[in-house]
matplotlib code that plots the C-alpha trace (Angstrom):
import matplotlib.pyplot as plt

x = [-0.8, -2.2, -5.4, -7.3, -7.6, -10.5, -10.4, -11.3, -12.4, -9.4, -7.0, -7.8, -7.9, -4.1, -3.4, -3.7, -1.5, 1.7, 1.3, 1.0, 3.8, 5.9, 5.5, 4.0, 1.7, -1.0, -1.3, 1.3, 0.4, -2.4, -1.0, 1.7, -1.4, -3.2, 0.0, 0.1, -2.9, -2.7, 0.0, 3.2, 6.7, 7.5, 6.6, 7.4, 7.3, 9.3, 8.7, 10.5, 14.0, 14.8, 15.8, 13.5, 11.2, 7.5, 5.8, 8.4, 7.1, 10.0, 10.3, 13.0, 12.4, 13.5, 15.1, 17.8, 17.9, 21.8, 22.8]
y = [-14.2, -11.1, -11.0, -8.4, -7.7, -6.3, -3.3, -4.7, -4.2, -6.0, -4.3, -0.6, -1.0, -3.3, -0.4, 2.4, 0.6, 0.0, 3.6, 4.8, 3.0, 3.1, 6.6, 5.5, 6.9, 5.6, 4.8, 2.9, 1.0, -0.4, -1.6, -3.7, -4.3, -6.3, -6.8, -9.2, -10.3, -11.9, -14.1, -11.5, -11.6, -8.6, -5.9, -3.7, -0.2, 2.8, 4.7, 3.0, 1.9, -1.5, -3.7, -2.6, -4.8, -3.3, -5.9, -9.4, -7.6, -6.5, -4.2, -4.1, -1.0, -2.0, 1.8, 0.3, -3.3, -3.4, -5.0]
z = [2.8, 4.5, 6.8, 7.3, 11.2, 13.1, 15.0, 18.3, 21.6, 23.3, 20.2, 20.7, 24.5, 24.2, 21.9, 24.4, 26.9, 24.1, 23.5, 26.5, 27.8, 24.5, 23.9, 20.6, 18.5, 19.0, 15.2, 14.9, 19.3, 16.4, 14.3, 16.6, 19.3, 16.6, 14.8, 19.0, 18.6, 15.1, 17.0, 15.2, 16.8, 14.2, 12.2, 9.0, 10.1, 9.6, 12.8, 15.1, 15.5, 13.9, 16.6, 19.6, 21.6, 22.4, 24.8, 23.2, 19.1, 17.1, 15.1, 11.5, 9.5, 6.4, 6.0, 8.5, 7.2, 5.8, 3.3]

ax = plt.figure().add_subplot(projection="3d")
ax.plot(x, y, z, "-o")
ax.set_aspect("equal")
plt.show()
């Protein structure tokens, strides 16, 4: 199931903090902030290193997964 999370002021503020702290693009930071606010423990992204941690959120890069 896929939940759509609205961009709230809290997510926006957290996203800006993440962007500055982890040198993320604003777009990626908003995705990560929404995932964190939703209680996710991982996020799929082709733009970040596989296994990278962003505020406790584990990044999974599907292009870097091995067999």
